[in-house]
C-alpha positions as a Markdown table, in Angstrom:
| # | Residue | x | y | z |
|---|---|---|---|---|
| 1 | Met | 0.8 | -9.2 | -7.0 |
| 2 | Lys | 3.4 | -10.1 | -4.4 |
| 3 | Lys | 6.0 | -7.5 | -3.4 |
| 4 | Glu | 8.8 | -10.0 | -4.1 |
| 5 | Ser | 7.6 | -11.0 | -7.6 |
| 6 | Gln | 8.1 | -7.6 | -9.3 |
| 7 | Glu | 10.9 | -5.1 | -9.9 |
| 8 | Trp | 11.2 | -2.4 | -7.3 |
| 9 | Phe | 13.0 | 0.9 | -7.5 |
| 10 | Val | 14.7 | 3.2 | -5.0 |
| 11 | Tyr | 14.2 | 6.8 | -5.9 |
| 12 | Met | 15.3 | 10.1 | -4.7 |
| 13 | Leu | 13.3 | 13.3 | -5.0 |
| 14 | Arg | 14.6 | 16.9 | -4.9 |
| 15 | Cys | 11.9 | 18.8 | -3.0 |
| 16 | Gly | 10.8 | 22.4 | -3.5 |
| 17 | Asp | 12.8 | 23.5 | -0.5 |
| 18 | Asp | 15.9 | 21.8 | -2.0 |
| 19 | Ser | 15.9 | 18.9 | 0.5 |
| 20 | Tyr | 15.9 | 15.3 | -0.6 |
| 21 | Tyr | 13.4 | 12.5 | 0.0 |
| 22 | Val | 14.2 | 8.8 | -0.6 |
| 23 | Gly | 11.5 | 6.2 | -1.2 |
| 24 | Val | 10.7 | 2.9 | -3.0 |
| 25 | Ala | 8.1 | 2.1 | -5.6 |
| 26 | Thr | 7.3 | -0.2 | -8.5 |
| 27 | Asp | 6.2 | 2.7 | -10.8 |
| 28 | Val | 8.4 | 5.7 | -10.1 |
| 29 | Lys | 6.8 | 8.0 | -12.7 |
| 30 | Asp | 3.4 | 7.5 | -11.1 |
| 31 | Arg | 4.8 | 7.8 | -7.6 |
| 32 | Val | 6.3 | 11.2 | -8.4 |
| 33 | Lys | 2.9 | 12.3 | -9.8 |
| 34 | Glu | 1.3 | 11.2 | -6.5 |
| 35 | His | 3.9 | 13.1 | -4.5 |
| 36 | Asn | 3.2 | 16.3 | -6.6 |
| 37 | Ala | -0.5 | 15.8 | -6.2 |
| 38 | Gly | -0.2 | 15.8 | -2.4 |
| 39 | Gln | -0.9 | 12.1 | -2.2 |
| 40 | Gly | 2.6 | 11.2 | -1.0 |
| 41 | Cys | 3.9 | 11.3 | 2.5 |
| 42 | Thr | 3.6 | 14.4 | 4.8 |
| 43 | Tyr | 7.2 | 15.3 | 4.2 |
| 44 | Thr | 6.8 | 15.8 | 0.4 |
| 45 | Lys | 3.3 | 17.2 | 0.7 |
| 46 | Arg | 4.7 | 20.2 | 2.6 |
| 47 | Arg | 7.7 | 20.6 | 0.1 |
| 48 | Arg | 6.1 | 20.5 | -3.3 |
| 49 | Pro | 6.9 | 20.5 | -6.1 |
| 50 | Val | 9.2 | 17.6 | -6.2 |
| 51 | Glu | 11.3 | 16.3 | -9.1 |
| 52 | Leu | 13.0 | 13.0 | -9.6 |
| 53 | Ala | 16.7 | 13.3 | -9.0 |
| 54 | Tyr | 17.8 | 9.6 | -8.9 |
| 55 | Val | 16.5 | 6.1 | -9.5 |
| 56 | Glu | 18.0 | 2.6 | -9.2 |
| 57 | Pro | 16.4 | -0.7 | -9.9 |
| 58 | His | 16.2 | -3.7 | -7.5 |
| 59 | Glu | 15.1 | -7.2 | -8.0 |
| 60 | Asp | 12.8 | -7.3 | -5.0 |
| 61 | Tyr | 11.1 | -5.3 | -2.3 |
| 62 | Ala | 13.5 | -6.3 | 0.5 |
| 63 | Ser | 16.6 | -5.3 | -1.5 |
| 64 | Ala | 15.0 | -1.9 | -2.3 |
| 65 | Arg | 14.1 | -1.3 | 1.3 |
| 66 | Arg | 17.6 | -2.0 | 2.5 |
| 67 | Arg | 19.0 | 0.4 | 0.0 |
| 68 | Glu | 16.4 | 3.0 | 0.9 |
| 69 | Ala | 17.5 | 2.8 | 4.5 |
| 70 | Gln | 21.1 | 3.1 | 3.6 |
| 71 | Leu | 20.5 | 6.2 | 1.4 |
| 72 | Lys | 18.4 | 7.8 | 4.1 |
| 73 | Gly | 21.3 | 7.6 | 6.4 |
| 74 | Trp | 23.6 | 9.5 | 4.1 |
| 75 | Arg | 24.6 | 13.2 | 4.4 |
| 76 | Arg | 23.4 | 15.6 | 1.8 |
| 77 | Glu | 26.8 | 15.8 | 0.1 |
| 78 | Lys | 27.0 | 12.0 | -0.3 |
| 79 | Lys | 23.4 | 11.9 | -1.8 |
| 80 | Glu | 24.5 | 14.7 | -4.3 |
| 81 | Trp | 27.6 | 12.7 | -5.2 |
| 82 | Leu | 25.4 | 9.7 | -6.0 |
| 83 | Ile | 23.0 | 11.9 | -8.0 |
| 84 | Asp | 25.9 | 13.4 | -10.0 |
| 85 | Gly | 27.1 | 9.9 | -11.0 |
| 86 | Phe | 30.1 | 9.7 | -8.7 |
| 87 | Pro | 32.2 | 12.5 | -10.2 |
| 88 | Ser | 35.9 | 12.5 | -9.5 |
| 89 | Thr | 36.9 | 14.3 | -6.4 |
| 90 | His | 40.0 | 15.7 | -8.3 |
| 91 | Pro | 39.8 | 18.0 | -11.2 |
| 92 | Pro | 41.3 | 16.6 | -14.5 |
| 93 | Asp | 44.3 | 18.9 | -14.3 |
| 94 | Ser | 45.4 | 17.2 | -11.0 |
| 95 | Leu | 46.1 | 14.0 | -12.9 |
| 96 | Arg | 48.9 | 15.6 | -14.8 |
| 97 | Ala | 52.5 | 15.1 | -13.6 |
């Protein structure tokens, strides 16, 4: 099957050393299993176990790879902000007059 003819996902893993890994896959559940079995990249192989922290769908491979590159360039704090669902930077009480 062509890379462009199926849905792709960008995923972020939280590694055993509390670092993050960003990748792309068509079947994220199976890919996480592969990472935990030591069949993933060297980075995650040395930092097992890993757990899925974030996933987002993309229509094609090219779109997923562009987003992967973008996320890999983010600082840890920004990745955590995305994982947490973009929480407000101000506590609710600060909205009161």
